[in-house]
N, C-alpha and C positions, 0 to 999 in steps of 0.2 A: 384439823381435818381428821375424820375417821376414814378408813380405807374403803368404805362402802360407796364408792363413787360410781354412778351409773355410766359415766363417760371414761371408765377405766381403760388406760392404754399402758401395757406393761412391756418394758424392754428388759430382756434377759441377756446379760453378758455371760459368755460361756454357754450359750444355748445349744452348742453342738456337743457339749459334754453329757455325762451320765445324768446328773440331777437336772440340768437344764433341759435336756430332751424330754424328760418326764413332766417337768413343770409346764413346758410349752404344750405338750399333749393335753394336760388337764385344762389349760385355758382354752384350747381349741374346742374341746368337748363342750365347754360352757359358753362358747361363742364370745369370748373376751378378746378384744384386740390385743395381739401379742406380736412381738418381733424379737429377733435374735441377732446379736453381733458376736462374732467369734473369729479367731484367726484361722480356724479349721472349718471345712465344709460340714454341713449337718450330717449326723449319723443316721437320722430318720429320713427315709426317702421322700416323705411328704412335706418336709420343712424347708425345701429349697426356696420357695417363694417368700418366706418370712425372714430370710437370712441376709445379713450384710457382713461381708468379710472385713474385719478390722483387727489389727493387733493392738493390744493394750498399750504397747510402747509407742504407737503411732498416733499421737493425739489428734492431728487433723482428721484422720480416717475415723477415729472413735467419735469425734464430735459430729462428723457428718451423719453417723448412724443415729445419734441423738436428734440432730436437727431434722432429718428426713422423717422420723417417726413421731416426734414431739410427745414423749412418754409422760404419763402422770406418775408412774411408779417405775422404779428400777430395782431389779434383783441382780446384784453383782456376784456372779458365781465364777467367772473366769479366773483362772490361776494356774500356776504350775504346782501340782500336788504330790509329786513323787518325793522319795527320800534319797535319791541317788546322789545328789550333790554333797560332797564331803569337805571341800576345801575352800569354796568361795561363795559367799552369800549373793554375790552379783549374779550368779546363775538363777536366782529367784527374783530377778528384776520385775518380772510380770506381777509379782505379789506386792512389791514395794513401789517402784515407779509406776507400775500399772494402776495401783490403788490411788496414787496421787492424781493420775490422769482421770480416773473415774470421778473422784471427788471434784476435780476442776470442771468436768463436763456437767455434773449434777448442779454445781454452783452457777454455771453459765447457761443453763437451760431452764427458763422460767416455768415451763410446764410441769417440771418434776416436783411433786409434793412429798413423796416418800421414797426412801431407798433402803434396801436391806444389803448390808455388806457381809460377805461370807468369809469367816475365818476358819479356825480348826480347834478341836480339843487339844491339839499338840502344842498350843502356846504354853502349856505346862507339860511336865513329863506324863506319860501315859498312865492313867489311873488316878492322877491327882487333880482335884477340882478346887481351886482357890476360893476362899470366902469373899474376896474382894475382886471385882472385875479388872482392876488395874494391876493385879499381881501376875507376874509372868515368870516362867522357869523352863523355857524350851531346852530340849536336849538334842535337837536336830536343827540343821540350817533351815529346813522347811518351816519348822515351828518358829524359829527365830524370825524368819521373814514375815510370817503371819502376825507375830507379836508386834513387829515394826509397823505393819499395815494397820493394825488396830490403833496404835499410837498416832499414826498419820490422821486417821479419821477423827479420833477424840480431840486432837489438838487443832483441828481445822476450825476456822471462824468464818469461812466464806459461804458455806451452804445455808440457805434459808429452808431447804427441805428438811423434814423430819427424817431421822435415820435410826436404825438399830444394827447391831452386830450379832450374827449367829455363829455358833461353833458346832458344826456337825460332828457326830461321832463316827462310828463305822457303819457306812450306808451300803445297802445292797438292793438288788431287784433288776427288772428288765432294763436293758441297755448298759448294764454294768460291765466292768472288765476285771482284771486281777485286783485283789486276790479272791474275792468272793465268787466270781464266776467260776474260777478254777475249783473252788470248794464244791460247788454243785456238780461240776463235770466229773471231778474225782470220785465223789460219792456215787454218781451214776454208773461209773465204770468199775466199781468195786475196788478202787485203789486208795480209799481213804482209811486211815487207821486212827483210833483214839490213842492218846499218849498217857502212859502211866496209869495209876489206880484212882486218881482223883481228877476232878474237873473244877475249873475256876469260873465263878459267876461273871458273865459278860453282858454288856448292853450293846445292842445293835439297833439300827434304824432301817425299816423298810422304806424304800424310796417313795412309795405312794403315801405313806404316813408323813414323811418329811415334806412332801409337796403340800399336804394339808396343813402342816404347821407353818410353812412359809406364807401360804395364802391367808391363814388365820391371823398371823402377825400383821400383814398388810392391812387387814380390816380392823385391827384392835384399836381401842381408844388411845389417844395421844400419850396419856400417862403410862400406859403399858408398852408403848412403842418407842418413843423418842429417847435416844441416848441410852437404850437398854441393851443388855448382853444376855443372850439365851443360848443354851446348848440344845441341839436337835438330836433326838433319838426316839425309839419306842420307849414306853414307860415301864416295861417289865424286863428284868434281866432273865437270861437263859443260860443253860449249859450247852456248850458246843456239841457235846456227845448226844444230848437229847435232840438238838436241832438236826444233826447228821442222821439220827435214827428216823426222825420225821420225814426227811427227804428220801431216805432209803426206802421207807415203807410206801411212800407215794410212787416210787419208781419200781417197786417190787425188786429191788436190787439184792445182791449177795450180802450175807451177814458182815457187819463191820467188826473187824478184829482190833485188838489193843496191843500196842508195842510197849515193852518195858521202857521206863523213862531213861534209864542209863544208856540205852541204845540210841535214843534221840539226842541225848546230850553229846555222845560221841560223834554223831552225824553233824551236830551243830558246831562242834569244835573243828571238824573237817571243813565245814562251810566257812568258818572264820579263816582257816588256812588258805582256802581258795581265794577268798577276798583279799587276803594279804599279798598274794602273788598276782593279783590283777583280774581274777575272774569276778565280774561285777555282781552277779545276782544268783548265788547258789540257792537251791530250794529251801534250805534251812540254815540258820546261823544262830549264834547266841543272842543277838539282838532280836531276831524274829521269835525265838523260843521264849525269851523273857517277856515279850509283848503278849504271846499266847498265854503265858502264865500269870499275867497281871489282872487283878480283879478290877474291872471298870464299872461295877454296878452302882457305884455311889454318885453317878452323874446327877447334878441338881436340876430336876425337871418339874418340880411342883408348880412353880409360877407359870411355866409354859402350859402345863396341863390345865390350869385354871382358865387360860385363854382359849385353848383349842378344844377342850372337852374330850370325849372319847375319840380315839383314833379310828379311822375307817376300816383298817385291815387288821385282822388277827394274824398271828404267825402262820397258822394253817392256810388262810386265804392268800397271804403273801407268797407262801411257797407254791401254791397252786398257780398263781399268776406268773411267777418266775419260771416255773417248769414249763408252762405253756409257751412262754416267750423263747426259752432255750430250744424247745422243739421246733418252733417256727423258724428260728435261726439255724436249725439243723446242727446244733451243738451237742445235743443228746438225742438218743433214740426215743 
């Protein structure tokens, strides 16, 4: 099957989340039949009629959502995505047992022809992209849970539907939350500072471009889709300082200043100490600083680019749309 089915019916698990909300909006604009299942209510006020409440760990409720909609395609986005769990991978059961339940639901729903399973680039340490899709090296329990979920999918023999796995990078745009929403808000208020004298190349993904990538994959030939693994992001790397300056210029904000790196490293050490005594989420820590300093620009995207072609949004257009949304939500002036 190619994904260009005129009777397309798309079920989005995690449709109340950031990427899911944007994906549903794109399908609604194109009059594609779409439904959402999520443990949480929709964050978009117009999505209530599309939503079925179901926890990934409640298989009967999840299967009812499949049965009631009879999807031809499934985009599995629902997951626990934070890095807060430090001691027990069982805290990420939504990613492991939840994936098992989605696999089972796909296998037991005859209408489903294709499914995209969403993983993360953090199945390996940040900035490292393995040459083989079965190589894993997570450094967080979240990443470990997603590596396990990939293995569950790859080892399954019950699904007749075609499937692929996607590993999103750092995604931002309308309906987002921390940390990138905070980045825009901080720049708008003149509270953002560049760190040190150099900047590390980074790769980020605007959510509108990621939606385009997901939809392109669902329409791709079987040889490019089934049992494939793709990273999702924009195709060009940027420097955060340049991105911040672009946002500042569009908001006509105050000049962005630069903090000496040793000051930030001292603050990061202080954050480590706060975490050690039980303060869960300090604004800066050594882990966060190291992530900020990690070059992520080597993400392998050439194969995906051959499928999707040019992305619909430039960085400037993406910033314009995001700023407009932030203003609609009264998060910035």
